[in-house]
TORVEXDO-142525 format. One line per 3 residues: number of its first residue (from 1); for each residue x, y, z of C-alpha. Coordinates in Angstrom, 1 decimal, padded with zeros to 4 digits. Example, Ala and Ser with C-alpha at 12.3 -4.5 7.8 and 13.67 -1.06 7.14 Angstrom:
% TORVEXDO-142525
1) 012.3/-004.5/007.8 | 013.7/-001.1/007.1
***
This chain:
% TORVEXDO-142525
1) -019.7/-024.0/039.7 | -017.6/-021.5/041.5 | -014.3/-023.0/042.6
4) -012.5/-022.8/045.9 | -010.5/-019.6/045.8 | -006.8/-019.4/045.8
7) -007.0/-016.0/047.5 | -007.6/-017.2/051.0 | -005.1/-016.1/053.5
10) -005.0/-014.5/057.0 | -005.2/-016.0/060.4 | -006.1/-019.3/061.7
13) -008.8/-017.8/063.9 | -011.0/-017.3/060.8 | -010.4/-013.6/060.2
16) -009.1/-014.2/056.7 | -007.6/-011.4/054.7 | -007.9/-011.1/050.9
19) -004.6/-012.5/049.5 | -003.9/-014.0/046.1 | -001.2/-016.7/046.1
22) 000.8/-018.1/043.3 | -000.2/-018.3/039.6 | 002.2/-015.5/038.7
25) 003.3/-017.3/035.5 | -000.3/-017.8/034.4 | -001.2/-014.2/035.1
28) 001.8/-013.0/033.1 | 000.7/-015.3/030.2 | -002.9/-014.1/030.3
31) -002.0/-010.5/030.4 | 000.4/-011.0/027.4 | -002.4/-012.8/025.6
34) -004.7/-009.7/025.9 | -002.2/-007.8/023.8 | -001.5/-010.7/021.4
37) -002.3/-009.9/017.8 | -005.3/-012.0/016.7 | -006.0/-013.6/013.4
40) -008.1/-010.7/012.2 | -005.3/-008.2/013.1 | -002.7/-010.3/011.3
43) -004.9/-010.3/008.2 | -005.2/-006.6/008.2 | -008.7/-006.4/009.5
46) -010.0/-004.8/012.6 | -011.4/-007.4/015.0 | -015.2/-007.1/015.4
49) -015.1/-009.4/018.5 | -013.5/-009.0/021.9 | -010.4/-010.9/023.1
52) -011.6/-014.1/024.7 | -009.3/-015.7/027.4 | -010.0/-019.1/028.7
55) -008.8/-020.4/032.1 | -009.2/-024.2/032.0 | -008.9/-026.5/035.0
58) -010.8/-028.9/037.2 | -013.2/-027.6/039.8 | -011.1/-026.8/042.8
61) -008.1/-025.7/040.8 | -008.6/-022.0/041.5 | -009.7/-021.0/038.0
64) -012.4/-018.6/039.3 | -010.0/-016.9/041.7 | -007.5/-016.5/038.9
67) -010.1/-015.0/036.6 | -011.1/-012.5/039.4 | -007.4/-011.6/040.1
70) -006.8/-011.0/036.4 | -009.8/-008.8/036.2 | -008.6/-006.8/039.2
73) -005.1/-006.3/037.8 | -006.3/-005.0/034.4 | -009.3/-003.1/035.8
76) -007.7/000.3/035.0 | -007.8/-000.6/031.3 | -011.5/-001.2/031.4
79) -013.1/001.8/033.1 | -016.7/000.5/032.6 | -016.0/-002.2/035.2
82) -016.6/-006.0/035.3 | -019.8/-008.0/035.1 | -020.0/-011.7/036.0
85) -022.4/-014.6/035.4 | -022.2/-018.3/036.3 | -023.1/-020.7/033.5
88) -023.4/-023.9/035.5 | -025.3/-024.6/038.7 | -023.6/-026.4/041.6
91) -025.3/-029.6/040.7 | -023.8/-029.5/037.2 | -027.0/-028.3/035.4
94) -026.5/-025.7/032.7 | -028.0/-022.3/033.5 | -030.4/-021.4/030.6
97) -029.2/-018.6/028.4 | -032.1/-016.3/029.2 | -031.2/-016.5/033.0
100) -027.5/-015.8/032.3 | -028.4/-012.9/030.0 | -030.8/-011.4/032.6
103) -028.0/-011.6/035.3 | -025.7/-009.7/033.0 | -028.3/-007.1/032.1
106) -029.0/-006.6/035.9 | -025.3/-006.1/036.5 | -025.1/-003.7/033.5
109) -028.2/-001.9/034.9 | -030.0/-002.4/031.6 | -033.8/-003.2/031.9
112) -034.8/-006.4/030.3 | -038.3/-006.7/028.7 | -040.4/-009.2/030.7
115) -041.2/-012.2/028.7 | -038.4/-011.7/026.2 | -036.9/-014.8/024.7
118) -033.2/-015.9/025.0 | -032.2/-014.6/021.6 | -033.6/-011.1/022.3
121) -032.0/-011.0/025.7 | -028.6/-012.1/024.4 | -028.9/-009.4/021.7
124) -029.6/-006.9/024.4 | -026.4/-008.0/026.3 | -024.3/-007.6/023.2
127) -025.9/-004.2/022.5 | -025.4/-003.0/026.1 | -021.7/-003.9/025.9
130) -021.0/-002.4/022.5 | -020.4/001.1/023.7 | -018.5/000.1/026.8
133) -015.0/-000.9/027.7 | -015.7/-003.6/030.2 | -014.6/-007.1/031.4
136) -017.1/-009.9/031.1 | -016.4/-012.9/033.4 | -018.2/-016.1/032.4
139) -017.7/-018.7/035.0 | -017.8/-022.5/034.5 | -018.8/-022.7/030.9
142) -019.8/-026.2/029.7 | -019.1/-025.5/026.0 | -018.8/-022.8/023.4
145) -022.6/-022.7/022.8 | -023.0/-021.1/026.2 | -020.4/-018.4/025.6
148) -020.8/-017.5/021.9 | -024.2/-015.7/022.1 | -022.9/-013.5/024.9
151) -019.8/-012.2/023.1 | -020.1/-008.5/022.4 | -019.7/-007.1/018.9
154) -016.7/-004.9/019.9 | -013.0/-005.3/020.5 | -013.1/-002.8/023.3
157) -014.3/-005.5/025.9 | -012.4/-008.4/027.4 | -014.1/-011.7/028.0
160) -012.6/-014.1/030.5 | -014.2/-017.6/030.6 | -013.5/-020.5/032.9
163) -014.2/-024.1/032.0 | -013.0/-027.6/032.6 | -011.8/-028.0/029.0
166) -011.4/-026.2/025.7 | -014.2/-024.1/024.2 | -014.1/-025.6/020.7
169) -016.0/-023.4/018.3 | -014.9/-019.9/019.5 | -012.0/-018.8/017.2
172) -008.7/-017.5/018.4 | -008.9/-018.7/022.0 | -005.8/-020.0/023.6
175) -006.5/-021.7/026.9 | -004.5/-021.2/030.1 | -004.6/-024.7/031.7
178) -004.2/-024.9/035.5 | -002.5/-027.6/037.4 | -001.6/-027.5/041.1
181) -000.1/-024.5/042.9 | 003.7/-024.3/043.1 | 005.0/-025.7/046.4
184) 006.0/-022.3/047.8 | 002.6/-020.7/047.3 | 000.8/-023.9/048.5
187) 002.8/-023.9/051.7 | 002.1/-020.2/052.2 | -001.6/-021.0/051.8
190) -001.4/-023.6/054.5 | 000.4/-021.1/056.8 | -002.6/-018.8/056.5
193) -004.5/-021.4/058.5 | -001.9/-023.0/060.7 | 000.4/-020.2/061.4
196) 004.1/-020.1/060.3 | 005.4/-022.0/063.4 | 003.7/-025.4/062.6
199) 005.1/-025.3/059.1 | 008.5/-024.1/060.0 | 009.2/-026.9/062.5
202) 008.6/-029.5/059.9 | 008.9/-028.0/056.4 | 009.2/-031.4/054.7
205) 005.9/-032.5/056.2 | 004.3/-029.4/054.8 | 005.7/-030.1/051.4
208) 004.5/-033.7/051.7 | 001.0/-032.5/052.6 | 001.0/-030.2/049.5
211) 001.9/-033.2/047.4 | -000.9/-035.3/049.0 | -003.3/-032.5/048.1
214) -002.0/-032.4/044.5 | -001.4/-028.7/045.0 | -005.1/-028.1/044.6
217) -006.3/-024.9/046.3 | -009.6/-026.4/047.3 | -008.0/-029.4/049.0
220) -005.4/-027.2/050.7 | -008.2/-024.9/052.1 | -010.0/-027.9/053.6
223) -006.9/-029.4/055.1 | -005.9/-025.9/056.4 | -009.3/-025.5/058.0
226) -009.0/-028.9/059.6 | -005.6/-028.0/061.0 | -006.8/-024.6/062.2
229) -009.5/-026.3/064.3 | -006.8/-028.6/065.9 | -003.9/-026.5/067.1
232) -002.1/-029.5/068.5 | -002.3/-031.7/065.4 | 001.0/-032.1/063.5
235) 001.1/-031.3/059.8 | 002.8/-034.7/059.2 | -000.2/-036.5/060.8
238) -002.6/-035.0/058.3 | -000.4/-036.0/055.3 | -000.3/-039.5/056.7
241) -004.1/-039.7/057.2 | -004.6/-038.5/053.6 | -002.3/-041.2/052.2
244) -004.2/-043.9/054.1 | -007.5/-042.8/052.4 | -006.3/-043.8/048.9
247) -008.5/-046.9/048.7 | -011.6/-044.9/049.5 | -011.2/-042.7/046.5
250) -009.8/-045.2/044.1 | -012.9/-045.2/041.9 | -012.4/-041.5/041.1
253) -010.2/-040.0/038.4 | -006.7/-039.4/039.7 | -007.0/-035.7/039.4
256) -010.1/-035.7/041.5 | -008.8/-037.9/044.3 | -006.9/-035.3/046.4
259) -009.9/-033.1/046.9 | -012.1/-036.0/047.6 | -009.7/-037.3/050.3
262) -009.5/-033.8/051.9 | -013.2/-033.6/052.0 | -013.7/-037.0/053.6
265) -011.1/-036.1/056.2 | -013.0/-033.1/057.2 | -016.4/-034.8/057.1
268) -015.2/-037.7/059.3 | -013.9/-035.2/061.9 | -017.3/-033.6/062.3
271) -019.8/-034.5/065.0 | -022.6/-036.7/063.8 | -025.3/-033.9/063.8
274) -022.9/-031.5/062.1 | -021.9/-034.1/059.4 | -025.6/-034.7/058.7
277) -026.3/-031.0/058.3 | -023.4/-030.8/055.9 | -024.5/-033.7/053.8
280) -028.1/-032.4/053.5 | -026.8/-029.1/052.2 | -026.5/-031.0/048.9
283) -030.2/-030.3/048.7 | -029.8/-026.5/049.1 | -031.3/-024.7/046.1
286) -028.6/-023.4/043.8 | -026.1/-024.3/046.5 | -027.3/-021.4/048.6
289) -028.3/-021.8/052.2 | -029.0/-019.8/055.3 | -029.7/-020.8/058.9
292) -033.4/-021.5/058.1 | -032.5/-023.7/055.2 | -030.1/-025.8/057.2
295) -032.4/-025.9/060.2 | -035.3/-027.2/058.1 | -033.1/-029.8/056.3
298) -031.7/-031.2/059.5 | -034.8/-030.8/061.6 | -032.7/-028.8/064.2
301) -033.0/-025.4/065.8 | -032.1/-022.3/063.8 | -029.4/-021.4/066.3
304) -027.9/-024.8/066.1 | -027.9/-024.6/062.3 | -026.3/-021.2/062.4
307) -023.5/-022.5/064.6 | -022.9/-025.4/062.2 | -022.8/-023.0/059.2
310) -020.2/-020.8/060.9 | -018.0/-023.8/061.7 | -018.3/-025.0/058.0
313) -017.0/-021.6/056.9 | -014.0/-022.0/059.1 | -013.3/-025.4/057.6
316) -013.6/-024.1/054.1 | -016.7/-026.2/053.4 | -018.9/-023.1/052.8
319) -018.4/-019.5/051.8 | -020.3/-016.5/052.9 | -022.2/-014.8/050.1
322) -020.7/-011.2/049.7 | -024.0/-009.8/048.6 | -025.9/-011.4/051.6
325) -023.8/-012.0/054.7 | -026.5/-014.3/056.3 | -026.4/-016.5/053.2
328) -023.8/-019.2/052.5 | -022.7/-020.8/049.3 | -021.5/-024.4/048.7
331) -018.3/-024.2/046.6 | -018.9/-025.7/043.2 | -016.0/-028.1/043.6
334) -017.6/-029.6/046.7 | -021.2/-029.9/045.4 | -020.8/-033.3/043.7
337) -018.9/-034.7/046.6 | -021.6/-033.6/049.0 | -024.3/-035.1/046.7
340) -022.5/-038.4/046.4 | -021.9/-038.6/050.2 | -025.6/-037.8/050.9
343) -026.8/-040.5/048.5 | -024.5/-043.1/050.0 | -025.0/-042.3/053.7
346) -028.5/-041.0/054.2 | -031.6/-043.1/053.5 | -033.8/-042.0/050.5
349) -036.8/-041.5/052.8 | -034.8/-039.2/055.1 | -033.6/-037.2/052.2
352) -037.1/-036.8/050.8 | -038.4/-035.8/054.2 | -035.6/-033.2/054.6
355) -036.4/-031.8/051.2 | -040.1/-031.5/052.1 | -039.2/-029.8/055.4
358) -037.0/-027.3/053.6 | -039.7/-026.4/051.0 | -042.4/-026.2/053.7
361) -040.2/-023.8/055.7 | -039.7/-021.7/052.5 | -043.5/-021.6/052.0
364) -044.1/-020.3/055.5 | -041.3/-017.7/055.3 | -042.8/-016.4/052.0
367) -046.3/-016.3/053.5 | -044.8/-014.3/056.4 | -042.9/-012.1/054.0
370) -046.2/-011.2/052.2 | -048.3/-010.9/055.3 | -046.2/-008.2/056.8
373) -047.2/-005.9/053.9 | -050.9/-006.3/054.8 | -052.7/-003.7/057.0
376) -052.8/-004.2/060.7 | -055.8/-006.3/061.8 | -056.1/-008.0/058.5
379) -056.6/-011.8/058.4 | -053.0/-012.2/057.0 | -051.6/-010.2/059.9
382) -053.5/-012.2/062.5 | -052.2/-015.4/060.9 | -048.7/-013.9/061.0
385) -049.0/-013.3/064.7 | -049.6/-017.0/065.3 | -046.3/-018.1/063.6
388) -043.2/-018.9/065.6 | -041.0/-015.8/066.2 | -038.2/-017.2/064.1
391) -040.6/-017.2/061.0 | -041.9/-013.7/061.5 | -040.5/-010.5/060.0
394) -040.7/-007.5/062.3 | -041.5/-005.1/059.5 | -041.9/-004.9/055.7
397) -038.4/-003.4/055.1 | -036.7/-006.4/056.6 | -039.0/-008.8/054.8
400) -038.2/-007.0/051.5 | -034.4/-007.2/052.2 | -034.7/-010.9/052.9
403) -036.7/-011.5/049.7 | -034.2/-009.6/047.6 | -031.1/-011.3/049.1
406) -032.7/-014.8/048.8 | -034.3/-014.3/045.4 | -031.9/-016.6/043.5
409) -032.3/-019.3/046.1 | -036.1/-018.9/046.2 | -036.4/-019.1/042.4
412) -034.2/-022.2/042.5 | -036.4/-023.7/045.3 | -039.4/-023.3/043.0
415) -037.5/-025.1/040.2 | -036.5/-027.8/042.7 | -040.1/-028.3/043.9
418) -041.3/-029.2/040.4 | -038.2/-030.7/038.9 | -039.7/-034.3/039.1
421) -042.4/-033.2/036.7 | -045.2/-033.1/039.3 | -047.3/-030.3/040.7
424) -048.1/-031.7/044.1 | -049.6/-029.6/046.8 | -046.3/-028.4/048.2
427) -045.0/-027.4/044.8 | -048.2/-025.4/044.1 | -048.1/-023.7/047.5
430) -044.5/-022.7/047.0 | -044.9/-021.2/043.6 | -048.1/-019.4/044.7
433) -046.4/-018.1/047.8 | -043.4/-016.8/045.9 | -045.6/-015.2/043.2
436) -047.6/-013.4/045.9 | -044.6/-012.3/047.9 | -042.8/-010.9/044.8
439) -045.9/-009.0/043.7 | -046.6/-007.6/047.2 | -043.1/-006.2/047.7
442) -042.0/-005.3/044.1 | -045.3/-004.9/042.3 | -046.4/-007.0/039.4
445) -044.7/-004.8/036.8 | -041.2/-004.8/038.6 | -041.5/-008.5/039.4
448) -042.6/-009.4/035.9 | -039.4/-011.2/034.8 | -039.4/-013.5/037.9
451) -043.2/-014.0/037.6 | -042.8/-015.0/033.9 | -040.3/-017.6/034.9
454) -042.4/-019.0/037.6 | -045.6/-019.3/035.5 | -043.6/-020.7/032.6
457) -042.2/-023.3/035.0 | -045.7/-024.4/035.9 | -046.7/-024.3/032.2
460) -043.8/-026.6/031.2 | -044.8/-029.2/033.8 | -048.5/-028.9/032.9
463) -047.8/-029.5/029.2 | -045.5/-032.5/029.8 | -048.0/-034.1/032.2
466) -051.1/-033.0/030.3 | -052.5/-031.2/033.3 | -055.1/-029.1/031.5
469) -056.4/-027.1/034.4 | -052.9/-026.1/035.5 | -052.0/-025.3/031.9
472) -055.0/-023.0/031.7 | -054.1/-021.2/034.9 | -050.5/-020.7/033.9
475) -051.4/-019.4/030.4 | -053.9/-017.0/032.0 | -051.2/-015.7/034.4
478) -048.7/-015.4/031.6 | -051.3/-013.6/029.4 | -052.0/-011.1/032.2
481) -048.3/-010.4/032.5 | -048.1/-009.9/028.7 | -051.1/-007.6/028.8
484) -049.6/-005.5/031.7 | -046.3/-005.0/029.9 | -047.9/-003.9/026.6
487) -047.5/-007.3/024.7 | -051.2/-007.4/023.8 | -050.8/-009.6/020.8
490) -048.8/-012.2/022.8 | -051.4/-011.9/025.6 | -054.2/-012.6/023.1
493) -052.5/-015.8/021.9 | -052.0/-017.0/025.5 | -055.7/-016.3/026.4
496) -056.9/-018.3/023.4 | -054.6/-021.2/024.4 | -055.9/-021.0/027.9
499) -059.5/-021.2/026.6 | -058.6/-024.4/024.8 | -056.9/-025.9/027.9
502) -059.9/-024.8/030.1 | -062.3/-026.6/027.8 | -060.1/-029.7/027.8
505) -060.2/-029.6/031.6 | -064.0/-028.9/031.6 | -063.2/-026.0/033.9
508) -065.9/-023.3/033.7 | -063.9/-020.8/035.7 | -060.9/-021.0/033.4
511) -063.0/-020.9/030.2 | -065.1/-017.9/031.5 | -062.0/-016.1/032.6
514) -060.2/-016.8/029.3 | -063.2/-015.6/027.2 | -063.3/-012.4/029.2
517) -059.6/-011.9/028.8 | -059.7/-012.5/025.0 | -062.4/-009.7/024.9
520) -060.1/-007.5/027.0 | -057.2/-008.0/024.6 | -059.4/-007.2/021.6
523) -060.6/-004.1/023.4 | -057.0/-003.0/024.0 | -056.3/-003.6/020.3
526) -059.2/-001.4/019.4 | -061.2/-004.2/017.8 | -064.6/-003.3/019.3
529) -066.6/-005.8/017.4 | -064.6/-008.8/018.5 | -064.3/-007.4/022.0
532) -068.1/-007.2/022.4 | -068.5/-010.6/020.9 | -066.1/-012.3/023.4
535) -067.6/-010.3/026.3 | -071.0/-011.5/025.2 | -069.8/-015.1/025.2
538) -068.4/-014.7/028.7 | -071.6/-013.0/029.9 | -073.7/-015.9/028.5
541) -071.7/-018.4/030.5 | -072.0/-016.3/033.7 | -075.8/-015.9/033.2
544) -076.1/-019.7/032.8 | -074.3/-020.3/036.0 | -076.0/-017.6/038.0
547) -072.7/-015.8/038.9 | -074.3/-012.5/039.7 | -071.2/-010.4/040.6
550) -069.4/-011.5/037.3 | -072.6/-010.8/035.4 | -072.7/-007.2/036.6
553) -069.0/-006.7/035.9 | -069.4/-008.1/032.4 | -072.4/-006.0/031.6
556) -070.2/-003.0/032.4 | -067.3/-004.2/030.3 | -069.6/-004.8/027.4
559) -071.2/-001.4/027.8 | -067.7/000.2/027.8 | -066.9/-001.3/024.4
562) -070.2/-000.1/023.0 | -069.3/003.4/024.3 | -066.0/003.3/022.6
565) -067.7/002.2/019.4 | -070.2/005.0/019.6 | -073.2/002.6/020.1
568) -074.7/004.7/022.9 | -078.1/003.0/023.0 | -076.5/-000.4/023.6
571) -074.1/001.1/026.1 | -076.9/002.5/028.1 | -078.7/-000.8/028.2
574) -075.5/-002.5/029.3 | -074.8/000.0/032.1 | -078.4/-000.1/033.3
577) -078.2/-003.9/033.5 | -075.0/-003.5/035.5 | -076.8/-001.1/037.9
580) -079.6/-003.6/038.4 | -077.1/-006.4/039.0 | -075.2/-004.4/041.7
583) -078.5/-003.4/043.3 | -079.5/-007.0/043.6 | -076.1/-007.7/045.2
586) -076.5/-004.8/047.6 | -073.1/-003.4/046.4 | -073.8/000.4/046.7
589) -070.3/001.7/045.7 | -070.4/-000.4/042.5 | -074.0/000.6/041.8
592) -073.0/004.3/042.1 | -070.1/003.8/039.8 | -072.2/002.1/037.2
595) -074.9/004.8/037.5 | -072.2/007.4/037.0 | -071.2/005.6/033.7
598) -074.9/005.8/032.6 | -074.6/009.6/033.2 | -071.5/009.7/031.1
601) -073.0/007.9/028.2 | -076.1/010.1/028.4 | -073.8/013.1/028.1
604) -072.0/011.6/025.1 | -075.4/011.0/023.5 | -076.3/014.7/023.8
607) -078.7/014.4/026.7 | -077.1/016.6/029.4 | -080.2/017.1/031.5
610) -080.7/013.4/031.9 | -077.0/013.0/032.6 | -077.3/015.6/035.4
613) -080.3/013.8/037.1 | -078.5/010.5/036.8 | -075.3/011.8/038.2
616) -077.2/013.3/041.2 | -078.7/009.9/041.9 | -075.2/008.4/041.8
619) -074.0/011.0/044.3 | -076.8/009.9/046.7 | -075.8/006.3/046.4
622) -072.1/007.1/047.0 | -073.1/009.1/050.1 | -075.2/006.2/051.4
625) -072.1/004.0/050.8 | -069.9/006.4/052.7 | -067.4/006.5/049.8
628) -065.9/010.0/050.0 | -063.5/009.6/047.1 | -066.4/008.5/044.8
631) -068.6/011.3/046.0 | -065.8/013.8/045.2 | -065.3/012.4/041.7
634) -069.0/012.6/041.1 | -069.2/016.1/042.3 | -066.5/017.1/039.8
637) -068.5/015.4/037.1 | -071.6/017.3/038.1 | -069.5/020.5/037.9
640) -068.3/019.7/034.4 | -071.9/019.0/033.3 | -073.2/022.2/034.8
643) -070.5/024.2/033.0 | -071.6/022.8/029.7 | -075.2/023.7/030.6
646) -074.2/027.3/031.3 | -074.4/027.3/035.1 | -070.9/028.2/036.3
649) -072.1/029.3/039.8 | -073.6/025.9/040.6 | -070.5/024.3/039.0
652) -068.2/026.2/041.5 | -070.3/025.0/044.4 | -069.9/021.3/043.4
655) -066.1/021.8/042.9 | -065.9/023.3/046.4 | -067.8/020.3/047.8
658) -065.4/018.0/046.0 | -062.4/019.8/047.6 | -063.9/019.5/051.1
661) -064.5/015.8/050.5 | -060.9/015.2/049.4 | -059.6/017.1/052.4
664) -061.5/014.6/054.6 | -060.1/011.7/052.5 | -056.5/012.6/051.6
667) -055.6/009.4/049.8 | -055.8/009.3/046.0 | -059.1/010.3/044.5
670) -061.3/007.5/043.4 | -061.1/007.0/039.8 | -063.8/007.2/037.2
673) -062.1/006.4/034.0 | -062.8/008.2/030.8 | -063.3/005.9/027.8
***
């Protein structure tokens, strides 16, 4: 949970400058602690671990801002820069180690293997930091178990962690515990919102207000925003109002009461629609919201939601995300207060409906994001044209920028959709839409880390709820990702598990797909016998069900394996069966490709004349199909065969024909793969 910053200053009009106030004693102690001799040094050993500094304090105490200011001041001593990760979500949930490690690896610009486990990722983080002199900021650690695996094996780095209490278990860590700001700095913070005059005319009232806020930066920011919106309000009046709210927060710990009172003061001053929008932001995934999120939650217009978000920033209730200016972040210190207020004021049915509206809006935006990548005139583009203007992206570049900036919130929305352990229609649609949008914009390989997480999310729920069909689908998807990223053995294990789940669900599609995928994994591993066996099982099922397109494809896959194994007679029978299957389907391009493979096997079998005749038949089929790229590829194959038969003149003619065809069709030549 990121705290309210201490470094808010500037004008009351909202144009805040970056100014760090107070905490000079703490900064001096922390900088001295960096140079302090550790236990290893005192014992004569060179420390194998970095110096670890801990800034401890309640949410809202400014611990995050202090850590950032310390990093800024010592930046020259760490030329490789600073990387940061948040260890706890705004709702208080721990961020899993694998996600934290991936965030750090992204910041370090180190590629992380898709599908890697948390131990492997943590080791990569440590390895990436070993040769660097960098600062690692670990924000809002729950305990030492979150921090320990990420500590680099070098004394050249500096680790700065923030937490609410001590990190017992990490040796040689001396916490810097934060209380309230000193009065002078706290009053200066207020002046940044109210202007100096309102404080100067009644300095005792300002000091009284600081005392009512407990010197907590988060509370002072909220009160400052409230005063900035009311130029005629006296500082003394605010202090008085806060003191009268003591009974409302009596059930909270004493240290938490000042922030709770300041928050309730601001909430009570909002209009009813704005207050409702604010409360419902407790549902924002990962505490991140934009105008669409707020609009869907409250059921209001996008423009109205945007105006409310802007006002909330002025009040200190939200912060703009530096990486995405159109996105807003709920300060971690306020997240539990928002959640508690939402639960006490809004009816459960209304909250559930607001959540459903938000997720539905997210699904539609993701569908729009993917549709804009489709060709003009496609069904997806026609459907896109029917969406409201606010949900449409004008071009693929803007859609991609939105997807990138909203990626953390979108992934959190997927987790939110299935957090109750169900895979209802909306949750399925959201996960599917996010998978398709990521694959469309980034490609399956680049998006593999996110896709792994999404499919694993579905798998976890399916296993807990014994949803066999969903389990089979998730395992197949994960297996495909493993296969694409070269983890063939892992893919094989997933496919076998998917086969078991498909059989338990009595799902013929899943079982057939799993058997074919098991065969493909064995083929990739070079085990031709097992590959042909599994392809044969999948083919038998397709034959029994009369699925002709799948039959033809599987005949081809089986024939390919026989070709690799040097069983040319069986390969020819398989490819001829594929040709016959595509002929019955009326699929001329596929029929031509299968016939060209017959020609290839005939050539491998030492029958070049037969190969030449078959290849010419394939060219005629490709011409009838109007497939210029396939015709060009076949013409080149004819040329190669003629060269081997000792007719270079005819070979040159066919190559010239291929060149002309490729000039007419400038896109990538159509691929006939060599086994």
